[in-house]
Structures are given as C-alpha cells and as structure tokens.
C-alpha positions as CSV (number, residue, x, y, z in Angstrom):
1,M,82.4,76.1,76.4
2,T,81.2,79.7,75.4
3,A,82.0,81.3,71.8
4,D,84.7,84.2,72.2
5,I,82.5,86.0,69.2
6,H,84.1,89.3,70.7
7,C,87.5,88.0,70.8
8,V,87.9,89.3,74.8
9,T,90.6,86.9,75.4
10,E,92.5,88.5,72.7
11,R,92.0,91.8,73.5
12,L,92.3,91.7,77.1
13,K,95.8,89.8,76.2
14,R,97.0,92.8,74.0
15,A,95.7,95.2,76.8
16,R,97.9,93.4,79.3
17,I,100.5,94.3,77.2
18,R,100.0,97.7,76.6
19,L,99.3,97.8,80.6
20,S,102.9,96.3,81.3
21,G,104.6,98.8,79.3
22,L,102.8,101.8,81.4
23,P,104.2,103.6,84.6
24,H,103.4,101.0,87.4
25,G,102.6,98.3,84.8
26,S,103.3,95.7,87.8
27,L,100.6,97.1,90.2
28,L,98.3,97.9,87.2
29,L,98.6,93.9,85.6
30,G,98.0,93.0,89.6
31,F,94.7,95.0,89.5
32,I,93.5,92.8,86.4
33,D,94.4,90.0,87.6
34,H,92.7,90.4,91.0
35,L,89.6,91.5,89.0
36,E,89.6,88.6,87.0
37,S,89.7,86.5,90.3
38,L,87.0,88.2,91.5
39,G,85.1,86.8,88.4
40,L,84.3,90.1,86.6
41,S,85.5,88.4,83.2
42,P,83.8,90.9,80.7
43,R,84.3,94.2,83.1
44,V,88.0,93.3,82.9
45,L,88.7,94.4,79.9
46,K,86.7,97.5,80.1
47,Y,88.9,98.7,83.2
48,A,92.1,97.2,81.3
49,N,91.1,99.8,78.6
50,H,90.4,102.8,80.5
51,L,93.6,102.4,82.7
52,C,95.6,102.6,79.5
53,K,93.8,105.6,78.9
54,I,94.1,107.1,82.1
55,F,98.0,106.5,82.5
56,R,98.9,107.5,79.1
57,Q,97.6,110.9,79.6
58,A,97.2,111.1,83.4
59,P,99.9,109.1,85.2
60,F,100.0,108.9,88.8
61,D,100.9,106.5,91.7
62,P,98.1,105.1,93.1
63,A,99.7,103.1,96.0
64,N,100.7,106.9,97.3
65,A,98.3,108.8,95.9
66,A,96.9,111.9,98.1
67,R,93.7,113.5,97.7
68,R,95.1,116.4,95.0
69,D,96.6,113.4,93.2
70,V,93.4,111.6,92.5
71,E,91.7,115.4,91.9
72,R,94.1,116.0,89.4
73,V,93.3,112.9,87.4
74,V,89.4,113.4,87.7
75,A,90.1,116.6,86.6
76,W,91.5,115.5,83.6
77,I,88.5,113.0,83.0
78,N,85.9,115.5,83.5
79,R,87.6,117.8,80.9
80,Q,87.5,114.9,78.2
81,P,84.7,115.3,75.4
82,C,83.1,111.9,76.1
83,R,79.9,111.3,77.6
84,E,78.9,111.4,81.3
85,W,78.7,107.5,81.5
86,T,82.1,106.9,80.1
87,K,84.0,109.5,82.4
88,H,82.0,107.7,85.6
89,G,83.8,104.5,84.1
90,L,86.8,106.3,84.2
91,K,86.6,107.5,87.4
92,M,85.0,104.3,88.8
93,A,88.2,102.8,88.0
94,V,90.4,104.8,89.3
95,R,88.5,104.4,92.6
96,K,88.7,100.6,92.4
97,L,92.4,100.7,91.7
98,V,93.5,103.4,94.2
99,Q,91.3,100.9,96.7
100,Y,93.3,98.1,95.4
101,A,96.7,99.9,95.7
102,K,96.1,100.7,99.2
103,Y,94.0,97.8,100.7
104,G,95.1,95.1,98.1
105,S,91.1,93.9,97.3
106,C,88.5,96.0,95.7
107,D,85.7,93.6,96.3
108,G,82.6,94.4,98.3
109,R,83.8,94.2,102.1
110,T,86.8,96.1,101.2
111,P,87.4,99.9,102.5
112,L,86.7,102.9,100.0
113,P,89.6,105.2,99.9
114,P,88.6,109.0,101.0
115,R,86.6,110.8,98.5
116,S,87.1,114.0,97.4
117,P,85.0,116.3,95.3
118,G,83.8,114.6,92.0
119,Y,85.6,111.7,92.8
120,L,82.4,109.4,92.6
C-alpha cells in the first residue's frame, strides 16, 4: 500500500464537496468519477481543482455548450494572470469536460468536440 504523503485522497474529497455545490455539480462529479475509472488518479485532483476555479468564475453548461460558450470560457482563462502551462491545463480541463458531457467519455477513442480558436 502506498503512503498518501500529499493527502491526495483528503484533498480530492474536499474538492468533490466544492464541486457538488457548483452549477452542474452532478455532471462535474460524474466527470471526476469517469477520470478515476480511467486510472488517472493523481491527475484527477488537478482536474477537480481546475473545474472548481472555472465554474466559480466562468460557469457554463458543458452538455449544451456552443462554440461561443467555450470561447467565452477560454477568453476568461486567457485573461488570467497565470503561467501559460496553467492556462493550458485549464483549457484541457474544459475540453475534456465538454467531451465527457457530449459523448459520455473522454478516453482516447472518444471523438473530440469541435475546436475553436484558442481552444487547444
């Protein structure tokens, strides 16, 4: 058994509580469950934290997101005062969430949602 020296389990539990209180919380929690089922254990916490940040500041409906909705969220991400790699991670979280919301999965065999400028 591996020691959880970074308290990932506890931090993910707290992130789940935050996600459940956000708009589309049940979809967000389903997405996190899906990521865990794919075996992305350490990465799941990163996605959960990114989604908390995005849905607090720029909420949208991932299942019915049109191109302009995604562009609005990506524009918000691009305006943030953070490193480009962090912005890349936030955009990837949006992309994977929309992919999950529209197709029910975000594994390598699932088609990607249509791309828009600046949307990875």
